[in-house]
VMD Tcl script that builds the backbone (N, CA, C; Angstrom):
set m [mol new atoms 549]
animate dup $m
set s [atomselect $m all]
$s set {name element resname resid chain x y z} {
  {N N MET 1 A 28.269 2.297 49.772}
  {CA C MET 1 A 27.677 2.505 48.458}
  {C C MET 1 A 26.231 2.983 48.581}
  {N N ILE 2 A 25.464 2.366 49.485}
  {CA C ILE 2 A 24.075 2.771 49.685}
  {C C ILE 2 A 24.004 4.214 50.157}
  {N N ALA 3 A 24.957 4.616 50.973}
  {CA C ALA 3 A 24.986 5.997 51.466}
  {C C ALA 3 A 25.202 6.979 50.310}
  {N N ILE 4 A 26.051 6.612 49.382}
  {CA C ILE 4 A 26.311 7.487 48.228}
  {C C ILE 4 A 25.058 7.604 47.370}
  {N N ILE 5 A 24.407 6.486 47.115}
  {CA C ILE 5 A 23.171 6.501 46.327}
  {C C ILE 5 A 22.116 7.352 47.027}
  {N N ALA 6 A 21.983 7.188 48.332}
  {CA C ALA 6 A 21.008 7.975 49.094}
  {C C ALA 6 A 21.326 9.460 49.013}
  {N N MET 7 A 22.607 9.809 49.063}
  {CA C MET 7 A 23.000 11.226 48.964}
  {C C MET 7 A 22.656 11.790 47.587}
  {N N VAL 8 A 22.889 11.017 46.536}
  {CA C VAL 8 A 22.572 11.467 45.179}
  {C C VAL 8 A 21.066 11.682 45.039}
  {N N VAL 9 A 20.286 10.725 45.509}
  {CA C VAL 9 A 18.824 10.843 45.430}
  {C C VAL 9 A 18.354 12.058 46.224}
  {N N LEU 10 A 18.897 12.269 47.410}
  {CA C LEU 10 A 18.523 13.420 48.234}
  {C C LEU 10 A 18.890 14.730 47.547}
  {N N LEU 11 A 20.071 14.791 46.972}
  {CA C LEU 11 A 20.505 16.003 46.272}
  {C C LEU 11 A 19.590 16.308 45.085}
  {N N ILE 12 A 19.333 15.295 44.278}
  {CA C ILE 12 A 18.458 15.477 43.113}
  {C C ILE 12 A 17.066 15.905 43.566}
  {N N SER 13 A 16.555 15.230 44.577}
  {CA C SER 13 A 15.203 15.514 45.066}
  {C C SER 13 A 15.074 16.906 45.655}
  {N N SER 14 A 16.148 17.455 46.184}
  {CA C SER 14 A 16.057 18.782 46.789}
  {C C SER 14 A 16.214 19.908 45.770}
  {N N ILE 15 A 16.905 19.657 44.676}
  {CA C ILE 15 A 17.127 20.690 43.656}
  {C C ILE 15 A 15.942 20.815 42.706}
  {N N ILE 16 A 15.321 19.706 42.360}
  {CA C ILE 16 A 14.252 19.700 41.363}
  {C C ILE 16 A 13.080 20.608 41.733}
  {N N PRO 17 A 12.565 20.591 42.960}
  {CA C PRO 17 A 11.448 21.500 43.267}
  {C C PRO 17 A 11.798 22.977 43.048}
  {N N ILE 18 A 13.030 23.338 43.298}
  {CA C ILE 18 A 13.466 24.725 43.068}
  {C C ILE 18 A 13.451 25.020 41.570}
  {N N LYS 19 A 13.969 24.096 40.773}
  {CA C LYS 19 A 13.976 24.280 39.325}
  {C C LYS 19 A 12.548 24.383 38.777}
  {N N LEU 20 A 11.638 23.558 39.307}
  {CA C LEU 20 A 10.244 23.606 38.858}
  {C C LEU 20 A 9.579 24.923 39.240}
  {N N ALA 21 A 9.854 25.424 40.426}
  {CA C ALA 21 A 9.279 26.704 40.860}
  {C C ALA 21 A 9.773 27.845 39.972}
  {N N ILE 22 A 11.032 27.825 39.634}
  {CA C ILE 22 A 11.595 28.863 38.763}
  {C C ILE 22 A 10.980 28.759 37.365}
  {N N ALA 23 A 10.872 27.533 36.843}
  {CA C ALA 23 A 10.286 27.343 35.504}
  {C C ALA 23 A 8.861 27.862 35.468}
  {N N TYR 24 A 8.082 27.535 36.505}
  {CA C TYR 24 A 6.686 27.990 36.547}
  {C C TYR 24 A 6.618 29.519 36.663}
  {N N ALA 25 A 7.493 30.112 37.433}
  {CA C ALA 25 A 7.503 31.571 37.571}
  {C C ALA 25 A 7.849 32.241 36.241}
  {N N GLN 26 A 8.746 31.643 35.484}
  {CA C GLN 26 A 9.159 32.211 34.206}
  {C C GLN 26 A 8.157 31.936 33.091}
  {N N ALA 27 A 7.425 30.837 33.204}
  {CA C ALA 27 A 6.442 30.465 32.172}
  {C C ALA 27 A 5.188 29.925 32.857}
  {N N PRO 28 A 4.352 30.812 33.404}
  {CA C PRO 28 A 3.162 30.339 34.131}
  {C C PRO 28 A 2.104 29.698 33.233}
  {N N LYS 29 A 2.155 29.965 31.943}
  {CA C LYS 29 A 1.214 29.354 31.001}
  {C C LYS 29 A 1.966 28.341 30.141}
  {N N PRO 30 A 1.347 27.192 29.875}
  {CA C PRO 30 A 2.011 26.192 29.027}
  {C C PRO 30 A 2.375 26.750 27.653}
  {N N GLN 31 A 3.497 26.259 27.149}
  {CA C GLN 31 A 4.031 26.699 25.867}
  {C C GLN 31 A 3.935 25.617 24.798}
  {N N ALA 32 A 3.501 24.422 25.179}
  {CA C ALA 32 A 3.374 23.297 24.247}
  {C C ALA 32 A 2.440 22.267 24.873}
  {N N ILE 33 A 2.008 21.333 24.041}
  {CA C ILE 33 A 1.158 20.227 24.494}
  {C C ILE 33 A 1.905 18.936 24.220}
  {N N LEU 34 A 2.144 18.152 25.273}
  {CA C LEU 34 A 2.798 16.849 25.141}
  {C C LEU 34 A 1.753 15.765 25.340}
  {N N ILE 35 A 1.625 14.889 24.350}
  {CA C ILE 35 A 0.688 13.775 24.418}
  {C C ILE 35 A 1.501 12.496 24.520}
  {N N LEU 36 A 1.254 11.728 25.573}
  {CA C LEU 36 A 1.881 10.417 25.673}
  {C C LEU 36 A 0.986 9.453 24.917}
  {N N GLY 37 A 1.473 8.974 23.792}
  {CA C GLY 37 A 0.675 8.100 22.948}
  {C C GLY 37 A 0.224 6.861 23.690}
  {N N GLY 38 A -0.972 6.438 23.379}
  {CA C GLY 38 A -1.490 5.269 24.059}
  {C C GLY 38 A -2.788 4.788 23.453}
  {N N GLY 39 A -3.044 5.219 22.275}
  {CA C GLY 39 A -4.274 4.801 21.610}
  {C C GLY 39 A -4.977 5.978 20.976}
  {N N ARG 40 A -5.782 5.678 20.014}
  {CA C ARG 40 A -6.464 6.694 19.224}
  {C C ARG 40 A -7.288 7.648 20.093}
  {N N GLY 41 A -7.916 7.137 21.142}
  {CA C GLY 41 A -8.728 7.983 22.010}
  {C C GLY 41 A -7.934 9.112 22.642}
  {N N ARG 42 A -6.710 8.830 23.036}
  {CA C ARG 42 A -5.856 9.853 23.634}
  {C C ARG 42 A -5.531 10.944 22.615}
  {N N GLU 43 A -5.205 10.521 21.399}
  {CA C GLU 43 A -4.883 11.479 20.353}
  {C C GLU 43 A -6.109 12.309 19.962}
  {N N GLU 44 A -7.279 11.676 19.905}
  {CA C GLU 44 A -8.508 12.414 19.589}
  {C C GLU 44 A -8.836 13.428 20.681}
  {N N PHE 45 A -8.668 13.041 21.927}
  {CA C PHE 45 A -8.877 13.963 23.049}
  {C C PHE 45 A -7.921 15.154 22.917}
  {N N ALA 46 A -6.655 14.865 22.641}
  {CA C ALA 46 A -5.648 15.919 22.528}
  {C C ALA 46 A -5.958 16.865 21.372}
  {N N ALA 47 A -6.433 16.326 20.264}
  {CA C ALA 47 A -6.769 17.164 19.107}
  {C C ALA 47 A -7.904 18.124 19.458}
  {N N LYS 48 A -8.931 17.621 20.166}
  {CA C LYS 48 A -10.028 18.507 20.599}
  {C C LYS 48 A -9.523 19.546 21.587}
  {N N PHE 49 A -8.690 19.123 22.522}
  {CA C PHE 49 A -8.120 20.034 23.514}
  {C C PHE 49 A -7.311 21.139 22.830}
  {N N ALA 50 A -6.524 20.757 21.830}
  {CA C ALA 50 A -5.630 21.698 21.148}
  {C C ALA 50 A -6.382 22.792 20.392}
  {N N LYS 51 A -7.629 22.527 20.043}
  {CA C LYS 51 A -8.410 23.545 19.336}
  {C C LYS 51 A -8.590 24.797 20.196}
  {N N ASP 52 A -8.583 24.630 21.513}
  {CA C ASP 52 A -8.718 25.773 22.417}
  {C C ASP 52 A -7.401 26.520 22.632}
  {N N TYR 53 A -6.298 25.972 22.114}
  {CA C TYR 53 A -4.973 26.572 22.286}
  {C C TYR 53 A -4.265 26.639 20.935}
  {N N PRO 54 A -4.763 27.480 20.030}
  {CA C PRO 54 A -4.250 27.485 18.651}
  {C C PRO 54 A -2.798 27.928 18.504}
  {N N ASN 55 A -2.223 28.521 19.538}
  {CA C ASN 55 A -0.832 28.974 19.440}
  {C C ASN 55 A 0.171 27.958 19.977}
  {N N LEU 56 A -0.333 26.818 20.459}
  {CA C LEU 56 A 0.574 25.817 21.028}
  {C C LEU 56 A 0.796 24.665 20.056}
  {N N ASP 57 A 2.065 24.271 19.919}
  {CA C ASP 57 A 2.397 23.084 19.139}
  {C C ASP 57 A 2.096 21.842 19.960}
  {N N LEU 58 A 1.834 20.743 19.267}
  {CA C LEU 58 A 1.553 19.458 19.894}
  {C C LEU 58 A 2.709 18.514 19.618}
  {N N TRP 59 A 3.125 17.800 20.629}
  {CA C TRP 59 A 4.189 16.808 20.521}
  {C C TRP 59 A 3.600 15.467 20.920}
  {N N LEU 60 A 3.498 14.559 19.971}
  {CA C LEU 60 A 2.972 13.224 20.229}
  {C C LEU 60 A 4.151 12.270 20.348}
  {N N SER 61 A 4.328 11.718 21.554}
  {CA C SER 61 A 5.422 10.794 21.797}
  {C C SER 61 A 4.917 9.372 21.615}
  {N N THR 62 A 5.390 8.751 20.540}
  {CA C THR 62 A 4.996 7.413 20.110}
  {C C THR 62 A 3.500 7.410 19.833}
  {N N GLY 63 A 2.723 6.440 20.247}
  {CA C GLY 63 A 1.290 6.448 19.966}
  {C C GLY 63 A 0.929 5.752 18.676}
  {N N ILE 64 A -0.232 6.129 18.125}
  {CA C ILE 64 A -0.718 5.491 16.905}
  {C C ILE 64 A 0.208 5.838 15.738}
  {N N ASN 65 A 0.108 5.083 14.650}
  {CA C ASN 65 A 1.024 5.303 13.529}
  {C C ASN 65 A 0.827 6.703 12.936}
  {N N ASP 66 A 1.836 7.147 12.223}
  {CA C ASP 66 A 1.858 8.512 11.695}
  {C C ASP 66 A 0.640 8.835 10.842}
  {N N GLU 67 A 0.263 7.914 9.956}
  {CA C GLU 67 A -0.856 8.183 9.049}
  {C C GLU 67 A -2.155 8.380 9.829}
  {N N ASP 68 A -2.409 7.507 10.807}
  {CA C ASP 68 A -3.625 7.636 11.615}
  {C C ASP 68 A -3.595 8.910 12.457}
  {N N ALA 69 A -2.433 9.231 13.011}
  {CA C ALA 69 A -2.311 10.451 13.815}
  {C C ALA 69 A -2.583 11.682 12.953}
  {N N GLU 70 A -2.035 11.689 11.751}
  {CA C GLU 70 A -2.254 12.827 10.863}
  {C C GLU 70 A -3.743 12.993 10.554}
  {N N VAL 71 A -4.447 11.882 10.351}
  {CA C VAL 71 A -5.882 11.939 10.080}
  {C C VAL 71 A -6.639 12.502 11.289}
  {N N VAL 72 A -6.284 12.050 12.486}
  {CA C VAL 72 A -6.951 12.538 13.705}
  {C C VAL 72 A -6.807 14.050 13.814}
  {N N PHE 73 A -5.594 14.547 13.624}
  {CA C PHE 73 A -5.370 15.988 13.779}
  {C C PHE 73 A -5.971 16.778 12.617}
  {N N GLN 74 A -5.912 16.244 11.411}
  {CA C GLN 74 A -6.553 16.909 10.269}
  {C C GLN 74 A -8.054 17.000 10.483}
  {N N ASN 75 A -8.691 15.903 10.925}
  {CA C ASN 75 A -10.137 15.905 11.156}
  {C C ASN 75 A -10.547 16.922 12.215}
  {N N ALA 76 A -9.634 17.230 13.129}
  {CA C ALA 76 A -9.923 18.217 14.174}
  {C C ALA 76 A -9.573 19.637 13.720}
  {N N GLY 77 A -9.032 19.760 12.507}
  {CA C GLY 77 A -8.674 21.082 11.997}
  {C C GLY 77 A -7.365 21.613 12.551}
  {N N ILE 78 A -6.497 20.725 13.014}
  {CA C ILE 78 A -5.194 21.124 13.547}
  {C C ILE 78 A -4.187 21.104 12.402}
  {N N SER 79 A -3.530 22.236 12.186}
  {CA C SER 79 A -2.539 22.348 11.122}
  {C C SER 79 A -1.394 21.372 11.348}
  {N N GLU 80 A -0.941 20.735 10.276}
  {CA C GLU 80 A 0.163 19.779 10.406}
  {C C GLU 80 A 1.453 20.449 10.864}
  {N N GLN 81 A 1.575 21.773 10.670}
  {CA C GLN 81 A 2.759 22.487 11.146}
  {C C GLN 81 A 2.826 22.526 12.673}
  {N N ARG 82 A 1.687 22.346 13.330}
  {CA C ARG 82 A 1.649 22.363 14.795}
  {C C ARG 82 A 1.970 21.002 15.404}
  {N N VAL 83 A 1.886 19.948 14.619}
  {CA C VAL 83 A 1.986 18.586 15.137}
  {C C VAL 83 A 3.382 18.025 14.893}
  {N N HIS 84 A 4.018 17.576 15.976}
  {CA C HIS 84 A 5.342 16.961 15.912}
  {C C HIS 84 A 5.197 15.511 16.376}
  {N N LEU 85 A 5.442 14.578 15.467}
  {CA C LEU 85 A 5.338 13.158 15.789}
  {C C LEU 85 A 6.738 12.642 16.120}
  {N N ASP 86 A 6.887 12.121 17.318}
  {CA C ASP 86 A 8.181 11.648 17.784}
  {C C ASP 86 A 8.067 10.161 18.105}
  {N N ARG 87 A 8.868 9.348 17.460}
  {CA C ARG 87 A 8.777 7.891 17.603}
  {C C ARG 87 A 9.951 7.289 18.364}
  {N N ARG 88 A 10.737 8.085 19.045}
  {CA C ARG 88 A 11.931 7.569 19.719}
  {C C ARG 88 A 11.634 6.818 21.008}
  {N N ALA 89 A 10.526 7.113 21.661}
  {CA C ALA 89 A 10.240 6.509 22.963}
  {C C ALA 89 A 9.844 5.047 22.835}
  {N N THR 90 A 10.249 4.263 23.824}
  {CA C THR 90 A 9.862 2.856 23.893}
  {C C THR 90 A 8.979 2.580 25.107}
  {N N ASP 91 A 8.860 3.558 26.004}
  {CA C ASP 91 A 8.063 3.410 27.224}
  {C C ASP 91 A 7.837 4.794 27.828}
  {N N THR 92 A 7.203 4.833 28.984}
  {CA C THR 92 A 6.839 6.128 29.570}
  {C C THR 92 A 8.065 6.940 29.973}
  {N N VAL 93 A 9.078 6.324 30.534}
  {CA C VAL 93 A 10.276 7.086 30.901}
  {C C VAL 93 A 10.893 7.719 29.654}
  {N N THR 94 A 11.016 6.937 28.591}
  {CA C THR 94 A 11.636 7.496 27.386}
  {C C THR 94 A 10.721 8.467 26.647}
  {N N ASN 95 A 9.412 8.491 26.957}
  {CA C ASN 95 A 8.567 9.566 26.423}
  {C C ASN 95 A 9.155 10.916 26.830}
  {N N PHE 96 A 9.674 10.972 28.036}
  {CA C PHE 96 A 10.216 12.226 28.556}
  {C C PHE 96 A 11.690 12.417 28.207}
  {N N THR 97 A 12.498 11.376 28.354}
  {CA C THR 97 A 13.934 11.544 28.131}
  {C C THR 97 A 14.277 11.834 26.678}
  {N N THR 98 A 13.452 11.367 25.746}
  {CA C THR 98 A 13.751 11.616 24.331}
  {C C THR 98 A 13.361 13.026 23.903}
  {N N LEU 99 A 12.461 13.668 24.632}
  {CA C LEU 99 A 11.995 15.005 24.237}
  {C C LEU 99 A 12.566 16.143 25.084}
  {N N VAL 100 A 13.122 15.841 26.232}
  {CA C VAL 100 A 13.538 16.901 27.142}
  {C C VAL 100 A 14.566 17.844 26.509}
  {N N ASP 101 A 15.528 17.327 25.765}
  {CA C ASP 101 A 16.516 18.199 25.127}
  {C C ASP 101 A 15.888 19.029 24.012}
  {N N ASP 102 A 14.940 18.438 23.268}
  {CA C ASP 102 A 14.238 19.204 22.230}
  {C C ASP 102 A 13.512 20.390 22.861}
  {N N PHE 103 A 12.804 20.140 23.955}
  {CA C PHE 103 A 12.078 21.221 24.631}
  {C C PHE 103 A 13.041 22.271 25.175}
  {N N ASN 104 A 14.148 21.837 25.747}
  {CA C ASN 104 A 15.140 22.799 26.235}
  {C C ASN 104 A 15.680 23.656 25.100}
  {N N ASN 105 A 15.995 23.030 23.970}
  {CA C ASN 105 A 16.516 23.777 22.818}
  {C C ASN 105 A 15.510 24.795 22.304}
  {N N LEU 106 A 14.218 24.482 22.457}
  {CA C LEU 106 A 13.156 25.410 22.033}
  {C C LEU 106 A 12.758 26.366 23.157}
  {N N GLN 107 A 13.440 26.274 24.284}
  {CA C GLN 107 A 13.186 27.104 25.463}
  {C C GLN 107 A 11.755 26.926 25.992}
  {N N ILE 108 A 11.249 25.721 25.896}
  {CA C ILE 108 A 9.944 25.392 26.462}
  {C C ILE 108 A 10.154 25.052 27.933}
  {N N GLN 109 A 9.485 25.782 28.814}
  {CA C GLN 109 A 9.619 25.575 30.251}
  {C C GLN 109 A 8.334 25.080 30.894}
  {N N HIS 110 A 7.271 24.946 30.104}
  {CA C HIS 110 A 5.986 24.555 30.676}
  {C C HIS 110 A 5.164 23.889 29.583}
  {N N THR 111 A 4.702 22.674 29.855}
  {CA C THR 111 A 3.873 21.961 28.884}
  {C C THR 111 A 2.596 21.463 29.548}
  {N N TYR 112 A 1.559 21.343 28.729}
  {CA C TYR 112 A 0.432 20.519 29.132}
  {C C TYR 112 A 0.895 19.079 28.945}
  {N N LEU 113 A 0.479 18.200 29.837}
  {CA C LEU 113 A 0.795 16.780 29.742}
  {C C LEU 113 A -0.515 16.023 29.633}
  {N N ILE 114 A -0.743 15.389 28.481}
  {CA C ILE 114 A -1.983 14.653 28.252}
  {C C ILE 114 A -1.700 13.156 28.243}
  {N N THR 115 A -2.412 12.446 29.126}
  {CA C THR 115 A -2.362 10.986 29.155}
  {C C THR 115 A -3.610 10.479 29.863}
  {N N GLY 116 A -3.768 9.161 29.877}
  {CA C GLY 116 A -4.936 8.558 30.504}
  {C C GLY 116 A -4.961 8.768 32.011}
  {N N ASP 117 A -6.166 8.803 32.581}
  {CA C ASP 117 A -6.316 9.024 34.017}
  {C C ASP 117 A -5.610 7.954 34.843}
  {N N PHE 118 A -5.621 6.717 34.381}
  {CA C PHE 118 A -4.976 5.621 35.099}
  {C C PHE 118 A -3.462 5.724 35.092}
  {N N HIS 119 A -2.919 6.492 34.164}
  {CA C HIS 119 A -1.488 6.577 33.886}
  {C C HIS 119 A -0.879 7.877 34.402}
  {N N MET 120 A -1.722 8.847 34.770}
  {CA C MET 120 A -1.228 10.188 35.068}
  {C C MET 120 A -0.305 10.244 36.280}
  {N N SER 121 A -0.588 9.506 37.331}
  {CA C SER 121 A 0.283 9.578 38.517}
  {C C SER 121 A 1.718 9.186 38.175}
  {N N ARG 122 A 1.868 8.104 37.449}
  {CA C ARG 122 A 3.216 7.666 37.066}
  {C C ARG 122 A 3.857 8.654 36.102}
  {N N ALA 123 A 3.084 9.142 35.133}
  {CA C ALA 123 A 3.623 10.103 34.170}
  {C C ALA 123 A 4.073 11.388 34.872}
  {N N ARG 124 A 3.283 11.860 35.816}
  {CA C ARG 124 A 3.664 13.083 36.547}
  {C C ARG 124 A 4.911 12.864 37.387}
  {N N ALA 125 A 5.033 11.700 37.989}
  {CA C ALA 125 A 6.218 11.411 38.798}
  {C C ALA 125 A 7.471 11.406 37.926}
  {N N ILE 126 A 7.388 10.752 36.773}
  {CA C ILE 126 A 8.520 10.723 35.846}
  {C C ILE 126 A 8.827 12.136 35.354}
  {N N ALA 127 A 7.781 12.867 34.986}
  {CA C ALA 127 A 7.973 14.246 34.511}
  {C C ALA 127 A 8.651 15.097 35.577}
  {N N ALA 128 A 8.268 14.907 36.829}
  {CA C ALA 128 A 8.873 15.703 37.907}
  {C C ALA 128 A 10.386 15.501 37.935}
  {N N PHE 129 A 10.827 14.263 37.755}
  {CA C PHE 129 A 12.266 14.016 37.764}
  {C C PHE 129 A 12.931 14.432 36.454}
  {N N VAL 130 A 12.449 13.890 35.335}
  {CA C VAL 130 A 13.129 14.115 34.056}
  {C C VAL 130 A 12.979 15.564 33.601}
  {N N PHE 131 A 11.749 16.027 33.452}
  {CA C PHE 131 A 11.546 17.412 33.024}
  {C C PHE 131 A 11.993 18.380 34.121}
  {N N GLY 132 A 11.692 18.043 35.366}
  {CA C GLY 132 A 12.095 18.913 36.473}
  {C C GLY 132 A 13.595 19.119 36.546}
  {N N SER 133 A 14.363 18.091 36.207}
  {CA C SER 133 A 15.823 18.225 36.233}
  {C C SER 133 A 16.314 19.226 35.195}
  {N N ARG 134 A 15.469 19.524 34.221}
  {CA C ARG 134 A 15.825 20.486 33.166}
  {C C ARG 134 A 14.919 21.722 33.199}
  {N N SER 135 A 14.268 21.922 34.336}
  {CA C SER 135 A 13.445 23.123 34.556}
  {C C SER 135 A 12.256 23.211 33.609}
  {N N ILE 136 A 11.531 22.100 33.458}
  {CA C ILE 136 A 10.311 22.095 32.654}
  {C C ILE 136 A 9.163 21.653 33.544}
  {N N PHE 137 A 8.177 22.517 33.685}
  {CA C PHE 137 A 6.998 22.278 34.512}
  {C C PHE 137 A 5.907 21.640 33.649}
  {N N THR 138 A 5.079 20.778 34.222}
  {CA C THR 138 A 3.967 20.199 33.470}
  {C C THR 138 A 2.647 20.467 34.176}
  {N N THR 139 A 1.632 20.734 33.366}
  {CA C THR 139 A 0.257 20.859 33.849}
  {C C THR 139 A -0.505 19.654 33.314}
  {N N PRO 140 A -1.006 18.792 34.204}
  {CA C PRO 140 A -1.655 17.562 33.750}
  {C C PRO 140 A -3.060 17.790 33.207}
  {N N ILE 141 A -3.367 17.088 32.126}
  {CA C ILE 141 A -4.705 17.037 31.544}
  {C C ILE 141 A -5.014 15.553 31.356}
  {N N THR 142 A -5.981 15.055 32.111}
  {CA C THR 142 A -6.255 13.620 32.073}
  {C C THR 142 A -7.346 13.271 31.070}
  {N N VAL 143 A -7.124 12.156 30.407}
  {CA C VAL 143 A -8.103 11.597 29.485}
  {C C VAL 143 A -8.874 10.537 30.271}
  {N N PRO 144 A -10.197 10.698 30.392}
  {CA C PRO 144 A -10.970 9.698 31.141}
  {C C PRO 144 A -10.929 8.326 30.459}
  {N N THR 145 A -10.759 7.287 31.279}
  {CA C THR 145 A -10.774 5.909 30.782}
  {C C THR 145 A -11.495 5.047 31.808}
  {N N LYS 146 A -11.605 3.788 31.497}
  {CA C LYS 146 A -12.172 2.824 32.442}
  {C C LYS 146 A -11.095 1.883 32.967}
  {N N ASN 147 A -9.839 2.215 32.714}
  {CA C ASN 147 A -8.728 1.362 33.137}
  {C C ASN 147 A -8.452 1.530 34.626}
  {N N PRO 148 A -8.041 0.450 35.308}
  {CA C PRO 148 A -7.671 0.579 36.713}
  {C C PRO 148 A -6.366 1.355 36.861}
  {N N ARG 149 A -6.231 2.051 37.961}
  {CA C ARG 149 A -5.037 2.848 38.226}
  {C C ARG 149 A -3.795 1.946 38.260}
  {N N GLU 150 A -2.687 2.476 37.788}
  {CA C GLU 150 A -1.445 1.708 37.761}
  {C C GLU 150 A -0.892 1.496 39.169}
  {N N SER 151 A -0.123 0.453 39.319}
  {CA C SER 151 A 0.495 0.094 40.592}
  {C C SER 151 A 1.540 1.129 41.014}
  {N N TRP 152 A 1.598 1.367 42.321}
  {CA C TRP 152 A 2.625 2.275 42.846}
  {C C TRP 152 A 4.013 1.681 42.644}
  {N N LEU 153 A 4.111 0.364 42.498}
  {CA C LEU 153 A 5.410 -0.260 42.241}
  {C C LEU 153 A 5.964 0.151 40.877}
  {N N ARG 154 A 5.085 0.265 39.877}
  {CA C ARG 154 A 5.525 0.731 38.550}
  {C C ARG 154 A 6.019 2.172 38.638}
  {N N THR 155 A 5.314 2.974 39.421}
  {CA C THR 155 A 5.725 4.365 39.600}
  {C C THR 155 A 7.085 4.429 40.283}
  {N N LEU 156 A 7.250 3.660 41.344}
  {CA C LEU 156 A 8.525 3.626 42.065}
  {C C LEU 156 A 9.654 3.162 41.150}
  {N N ARG 157 A 9.398 2.103 40.375}
  {CA C ARG 157 A 10.407 1.598 39.433}
  {C C ARG 157 A 10.812 2.686 38.438}
  {N N ASP 158 A 9.826 3.373 37.874}
  {CA C ASP 158 A 10.136 4.378 36.856}
  {C C ASP 158 A 10.740 5.646 37.442}
  {N N CYS 159 A 10.445 5.952 38.691}
  {CA C CYS 159 A 11.150 7.056 39.355}
  {C C CYS 159 A 12.627 6.693 39.506}
  {N N GLY 160 A 12.888 5.447 39.865}
  {CA C GLY 160 A 14.276 4.983 39.942}
  {C C GLY 160 A 14.979 5.069 38.602}
  {N N ARG 161 A 14.286 4.674 37.547}
  {CA C ARG 161 A 14.862 4.772 36.200}
  {C C ARG 161 A 15.103 6.224 35.812}
  {N N SER 162 A 14.223 7.117 36.251}
  {CA C SER 162 A 14.388 8.542 35.960}
  {C C SER 162 A 15.618 9.104 36.674}
  {N N ILE 163 A 15.814 8.694 37.905}
  {CA C ILE 163 A 17.004 9.122 38.650}
  {C C ILE 163 A 18.257 8.548 37.996}
  {N N LEU 164 A 18.181 7.291 37.549}
  {CA C LEU 164 A 19.299 6.692 36.819}
  {C C LEU 164 A 19.628 7.529 35.584}
  {N N TRP 165 A 18.592 7.961 34.859}
  {CA C TRP 165 A 18.811 8.781 33.662}
  {C C TRP 165 A 19.481 10.104 34.023}
  {N N ILE 166 A 19.024 10.747 35.101}
  {CA C ILE 166 A 19.626 12.015 35.516}
  {C C ILE 166 A 21.109 11.815 35.827}
  {N N ALA 167 A 21.421 10.722 36.507}
  {CA C ALA 167 A 22.800 10.473 36.934}
  {C C ALA 167 A 23.703 9.975 35.818}
  {N N THR 168 A 23.137 9.182 34.867}
  {CA C THR 168 A 23.998 8.519 33.881}
  {C C THR 168 A 23.646 8.787 32.426}
  {N N GLY 169 A 22.447 9.309 32.168}
  {CA C GLY 169 A 22.003 9.473 30.788}
  {C C GLY 169 A 21.394 8.208 30.218}
  {N N GLN 170 A 21.302 7.151 31.013}
  {CA C GLN 170 A 20.723 5.876 30.587}
  {C C GLN 170 A 19.428 5.629 31.352}
  {N N THR 171 A 18.434 5.063 30.679}
  {CA C THR 171 A 17.146 4.822 31.340}
  {C C THR 171 A 16.952 3.375 31.766}
  {N N GLY 172 A 17.790 2.486 31.272}
  {CA C GLY 172 A 17.588 1.078 31.549}
  {C C GLY 172 A 16.576 0.439 30.614}
  {N N ALA 173 A 16.069 1.199 29.636}
  {CA C ALA 173 A 15.090 0.670 28.675}
  {C C ALA 173 A 15.797 -0.192 27.646}
  {N N ALA 174 A 15.086 -1.179 27.167}
  {CA C ALA 174 A 15.607 -1.994 26.073}
  {C C ALA 174 A 15.671 -1.128 24.824}
  {N N PRO 175 A 16.748 -1.218 24.067}
  {CA C PRO 175 A 16.827 -0.414 22.837}
  {C C PRO 175 A 15.763 -0.842 21.842}
  {N N ARG 176 A 15.311 0.125 21.059}
  {CA C ARG 176 A 14.334 -0.151 20.008}
  {C C ARG 176 A 15.032 -0.972 18.934}
  {N N PRO 177 A 14.394 -2.045 18.464}
  {CA C PRO 177 A 15.023 -2.848 17.405}
  {C C PRO 177 A 15.259 -2.000 16.164}
  {N N GLU 178 A 16.400 -2.188 15.552}
  {CA C GLU 178 A 16.730 -1.445 14.337}
  {C C GLU 178 A 15.867 -1.951 13.194}
  {N N GLU 179 A 15.452 -1.035 12.341}
  {CA C GLU 179 A 14.658 -1.439 11.178}
  {C C GLU 179 A 15.593 -2.000 10.118}
  {N N ASP 180 A 15.096 -2.955 9.375}
  {CA C ASP 180 A 15.851 -3.571 8.300}
  {C C ASP 180 A 16.030 -2.548 7.178}
  {N N GLU 181 A 17.263 -2.257 6.819}
  {CA C GLU 181 A 17.532 -1.270 5.790}
  {C C GLU 181 A 17.117 -1.723 4.396}
  {N N ASP 182 A 16.911 -3.015 4.228}
  {CA C ASP 182 A 16.529 -3.530 2.904}
  {C C ASP 182 A 15.054 -3.343 2.595}
  {N N THR 183 A 14.242 -3.008 3.602}
  {CA C THR 183 A 12.804 -2.898 3.349}
  {C C THR 183 A 12.414 -1.503 2.987}
}
mol reanalyze $m
mol bondsrecalc $m
mol representation Tube
mol addrep $m
């Protein structure tokens, strides 16, 4: 059984770099901005960054509530037509797995990836597997913070979850609690 798992991981790991190289060759410039939500500062940084790229749409995966996010982008002069708020993610792995099909359907092959400096290594590793498996390249843009860098164990765990998603379509994440329909 371990041999089979090792073969699957090796196969996935060898194909993804080729897919990423092809995606980058076909789309050397980013076609969208992906923000991994994590606090108002990240969204404010992304809004300022987006002003330099007026032709790119912004995709905010989870993050601050919709009303606050809309205010941040409005205050920066970013048209609401450019901003896509996505609330499906429950963690960093699902930030990518919930959007990868949307990006594929829109033929997006290259995104800017905005997240905190302490979080970027793990986010890039997950992106390499999840987005890379679907030929989407990411260019990292780090938001400076004072947070300590994340543990390599978290990165290793989430790379494993990303491989699980590639193989099964499941991330191992706890499902988001359903909202009460009466409210």
